C-alpha positions as CSV (number, residue, x, y, z in Angstrom):
1,X,54.8,125.7,-64.3
2,X,54.8,129.0,-66.3
3,X,58.0,129.8,-68.0
4,X,58.7,133.1,-69.8
5,X,61.8,133.8,-71.8
6,X,62.6,137.3,-73.2
7,X,64.7,138.0,-76.2
8,X,65.6,140.8,-78.6
9,X,67.2,143.3,-76.2
10,X,70.5,145.0,-76.8
11,X,72.1,148.4,-77.3
12,X,70.9,151.1,-79.6
13,X,71.3,154.8,-80.2
14,X,68.7,157.3,-79.3
15,X,66.0,157.4,-82.0
16,X,66.5,153.7,-82.9
17,X,64.2,150.8,-82.6
18,X,64.2,147.3,-80.9
19,X,61.7,144.5,-80.8
20,X,61.4,142.4,-77.7
21,X,59.8,139.0,-77.7
22,X,58.6,136.8,-74.9
23,X,58.0,133.1,-75.5
24,X,55.7,131.4,-73.0
25,X,55.4,127.8,-72.0
26,X,53.8,125.7,-69.3
27,X,50.5,127.5,-69.7
28,X,47.5,127.9,-72.0
29,X,48.5,131.2,-73.5
30,X,45.0,132.5,-74.2
31,X,44.1,132.1,-70.5
32,X,46.6,134.8,-69.6
33,X,46.9,138.6,-69.9
34,X,50.5,139.6,-70.7
35,X,52.5,142.7,-69.9
36,X,56.0,144.3,-70.2
37,X,57.6,146.0,-67.2
38,X,61.0,147.7,-66.9
39,X,63.3,148.6,-64.1
40,X,66.2,151.0,-64.2
41,X,69.0,150.9,-61.6
42,X,67.9,152.4,-58.3
43,X,64.3,152.7,-59.5
44,X,61.1,150.7,-58.9
45,X,59.8,148.4,-61.5
46,X,57.3,150.2,-63.7
47,X,54.6,149.0,-66.0
48,X,55.2,149.7,-69.7
49,X,52.4,148.0,-71.5
50,X,49.8,145.3,-71.1
51,X,47.6,143.3,-73.5
52,X,44.6,141.2,-72.6
53,X,44.3,137.6,-73.5
54,X,42.7,138.1,-76.8
55,X,44.8,141.0,-78.0
56,X,41.7,143.2,-78.2
57,X,42.7,145.5,-75.4
58,X,46.0,147.2,-74.8
59,X,47.4,149.6,-72.2
60,X,50.4,151.9,-72.2
61,X,52.2,154.1,-69.7
62,X,52.2,157.7,-70.6
63,X,56.0,157.6,-71.1
64,X,55.8,155.2,-74.0
65,X,52.4,155.9,-75.6
66,X,52.8,156.6,-79.3
67,X,56.3,155.0,-79.4
68,X,55.8,151.4,-78.2
69,X,53.4,148.8,-79.5
70,X,52.5,145.6,-77.7
71,X,51.1,142.6,-79.6
72,X,50.8,138.9,-79.2
73,X,50.6,135.9,-81.4
74,X,48.4,133.3,-79.7
75,X,49.3,130.7,-82.2
76,X,53.0,131.0,-81.2
77,X,52.6,131.6,-77.5
78,X,54.6,134.8,-78.0
79,X,54.3,138.3,-76.8
80,X,56.0,141.3,-78.5
81,X,57.0,144.8,-77.8
82,X,58.0,147.0,-80.7
83,X,59.9,150.0,-79.4
84,X,60.5,153.0,-81.7
85,X,62.0,156.4,-81.1
86,X,64.0,155.1,-78.2
87,X,65.3,157.5,-75.6
88,X,68.0,157.0,-73.0
89,X,65.3,157.1,-70.3
90,X,64.0,153.8,-71.9
91,X,67.1,152.0,-70.7
92,X,66.7,149.2,-68.2
93,X,65.9,145.6,-67.6
94,X,62.7,144.7,-69.4
95,X,60.5,141.9,-68.0
96,X,57.7,139.9,-69.5
97,X,54.9,139.0,-67.1
98,X,51.8,136.9,-67.2
99,X,48.6,136.6,-65.1
100,X,45.5,134.6,-65.5
101,X,42.7,136.5,-67.2
102,X,40.1,135.8,-64.5
103,X,39.0,137.9,-62.8
104,X,39.1,140.6,-65.4
105,X,41.7,143.3,-64.7
106,X,41.1,147.0,-64.4
107,X,43.0,149.6,-66.4
108,X,44.9,150.5,-63.2
109,X,45.8,146.9,-62.5
110,X,47.1,146.4,-66.1
111,X,50.3,148.2,-65.4
112,X,50.7,147.2,-61.7
113,X,53.5,144.7,-60.9
114,X,51.4,143.6,-57.9
115,X,48.9,141.9,-60.2
116,X,51.3,139.6,-62.0
117,X,52.6,136.5,-60.5
118,X,54.6,135.0,-63.3
119,X,57.8,136.7,-64.5
120,X,60.6,136.2,-67.0
121,X,64.3,136.7,-66.1
122,X,64.5,140.0,-67.9
123,X,66.5,141.3,-70.7
124,X,68.7,144.5,-70.9
125,X,67.9,147.4,-73.1
126,X,70.4,150.2,-73.3
127,X,69.8,153.4,-75.3
128,X,72.7,155.7,-75.7
129,X,72.5,159.4,-76.5
């Protein structure tokens, strides 16, 4: 059974930085594409960033491109999201997600919650102005 645990969230002022981590167990990590999603109160869950199984391909939503960086350490079964220049609009619950790499995902699927069947419990990020 796939188990995903997020860490590193918290409160920060606008312009600050946070680094989220997601530790995975119960899976062969390199068999999975990984992603970060977020959800603000009253809004739908949205894709933030995705990384393919090898780390060689990444995808970002337009709202975070240039500010966030996704990465993974396949030796540690860990996914990361470095978030810089944070804005109040970045506030919400952040979720780690995993999906098997076969069949290959398209760029559109990479940030679609419908593709991913394995989810962490989420971690809160709050950015104050």
